[in-house]
Every structure is written in structure tokens, then in C-alpha cells.
KEDREN-381945 format. One record per atom (N, C-alpha, C): y, z, x; atom name; residue in one letter. Coordinates in steps of 0.001 Angstrom, whole numbers. Each point is the difference from the previous one (the first is absolute). Layout:
BEGIN
Y/Z/X/CA/A
...
//
This chain:
BEGIN
-1181/0/849/N/M
1181/0/-849/CA/M
1241/0/892/C/M
991/-792/-351/N/T
1221/-129/769/CA/T
1146/662/-727/C/T
747/819/719/N/N
1221/564/-561/CA/N
1115/-1001/205/C/N
660/-350/-1059/N/R
1107/-945/98/CA/R
1304/770/-120/C/R
841/-173/974/N/H
1307/635/30/CA/H
1060/-1071/171/C/H
1192/310/-471/N/T
1153/-797/356/CA/T
213/213/1489/C/T
330/-1022/729/N/M
140/116/1458/CA/M
1168/900/376/C/M
-207/812/1036/N/L
1117/758/549/CA/L
1064/-995/437/C/L
1264/349/-209/N/G
1090/-915/310/CA/G
482/-768/-1216/C/G
-740/114/-1108/N/T
413/-638/-1243/CA/T
1336/586/-438/C/T
888/-834/-531/N/T
1289/486/-474/CA/T
82/-93/-1511/C/T
824/880/-555/N/A
275/-3/-1434/CA/A
1476/332/-192/C/A
567/-513/-1054/N/V
1420/176/-286/CA/V
162/1018/-1119/C/V
1094/763/67/N/A
290/990/-1030/CA/A
-122/-624/-1381/C/A
-658/724/-888/N/G
-203/-478/-1366/CA/G
-1352/-656/-207/C/G
-628/-469/1099/N/D
-1343/-580/-95/CA/D
-1018/1113/-259/C/D
-1168/-375/-482/N/Y
-1106/953/-104/CA/Y
-668/113/1356/C/Y
-319/1209/392/N/C
-634/251/1289/CA/C
-1412/-584/11/C/C
-317/-860/970/N/P
-1313/-632/34/CA/P
-1101/859/634/C/P
369/1084/695/N/E
-991/796/735/CA/E
511/1431/175/C/E
-850/970/-331/N/T
352/1397/226/CA/T
56/264/1491/C/T
1078/616/439/N/G
129/328/1409/CA/G
1403/413/354/C/G
255/5/1291/N/Y
1316/363/510/CA/Y
781/-1267/297/C/Y
1218/-21/-490/N/W
867/-1162/107/CA/W
1264/383/755/C/W
490/-903/862/N/R
1229/227/763/CA/R
1096/-906/-539/C/R
1187/571/-119/N/Q
1152/-753/-495/CA/Q
612/-814/1128/C/Q
17/-1302/-168/N/G
620/-893/982/CA/G
-434/318/1412/C/G
981/132/894/N/T
-282/333/1395/CA/T
349/1455/304/C/T
273/776/-1033/N/S
380/1404/191/CA/S
-1228/875/215/C/S
240/1283/162/N/S
-1099/960/148/CA/S
-356/652/-1336/C/S
605/-460/-1078/N/I
-269/561/-1324/CA/I
-1348/-507/-493/C/I
-899/922/-307/N/T
-1304/-359/-547/CA/T
-254/807/-1266/C/T
-862/-538/-854/N/T
-377/704/-1218/CA/T
-1390/-436/-420/C/T
-650/870/-747/N/F
-1315/-295/-555/CA/F
207/-640/-1367/C/F
-604/-1154/-218/N/I
118/-698/-1280/CA/I
-1403/-350/-486/C/I
-251/275/-1266/N/T
-1299/-255/-601/CA/T
-46/-1407/-595/C/T
-1132/-659/150/N/Q
-191/-1350/-528/CA/Q
359/-27/-1479/C/Q
756/-1018/-398/N/G
393/-177/-1392/CA/G
1331/631/-356/C/G
502/897/855/N/H
1324/587/-227/CA/H
1058/-935/549/C/H
1223/172/-459/N/R
1095/-853/455/CA/R
466/399/1398/C/R
317/-994/807/N/I
588/228/1313/CA/I
1424/518/-242/C/I
382/1108/673/N/P
1304/603/-290/CA/P
1180/-788/560/C/P
1133/152/-684/N/Q
1256/-550/496/CA/Q
682/1061/849/C/Q
853/-442/893/N/T
711/928/872/CA/T
1495/-227/-109/C/T
762/1002/389/N/D
1454/-80/-95/CA/D
620/-944/1022/C/D
-689/-201/1127/N/D
598/-821/1056/CA/D
-232/-1499/-177/C/D
-720/-380/-1049/N/G
-211/-1416/-276/CA/G
-1132/-637/778/C/G
-682/763/842/N/N
-1140/-531/751/CA/N
-1257/244/-837/C/N
-323/-954/-834/N/D
-1039/209/-1004/CA/D
-1322/-682/326/C/D
-234/-314/1272/N/V
-1277/-567/423/CA/V
-808/1114/659/C/V
-1237/175/-458/N/W
-892/1039/505/CA/W
-1223/-651/618/C/W
-533/617/1065/N/T
-1148/-530/725/CA/T
-1134/1019/-21/C/T
-1216/-459/-343/N/L
-1167/860/7/CA/L
-389/297/1442/C/L
-35/1315/366/N/I
-284/362/1392/CA/I
-1280/801/179/C/I
-529/615/-1101/N/L
-1192/823/132/CA/L
-688/108/-1354/C/L
-1313/-234/-14/N/Y
-769/178/-1241/CA/Y
-163/1478/-322/C/Y
-136/320/-1256/N/A
-212/1391/-413/CA/A
-1479/311/27/C/A
//
């Protein structure tokens, strides 16, 4: 049996549904957060609304 994951490095934009549960980093900053698959990617005040998957949960 193969576990299928979204590839690390995948990006998502604020407002999109999260494709993979894990830790996501905002843009090139050090801000990270845990987001569950199917939840909305959060918006930020600084306008940098691209998030990158960096670690599986």
C-alpha cells in the first residue's frame, strides 16, 4: 500500500482549501502554522498570502 501525500514544497494561496494536513510556512518568512486538510488557508495582514507545505503531520 502506498501513502499518497501532497509533495513538500507545494504552495497554496489564502482562501484556498488546504490540500494536506501539516505545517505550512508563510512566504519566505519564519512564520509557520499547522493547517488541517480541508480547512481554509489563512489570510495575513501583510498581504503575503502564499503558504508552502514544509512538514507532514
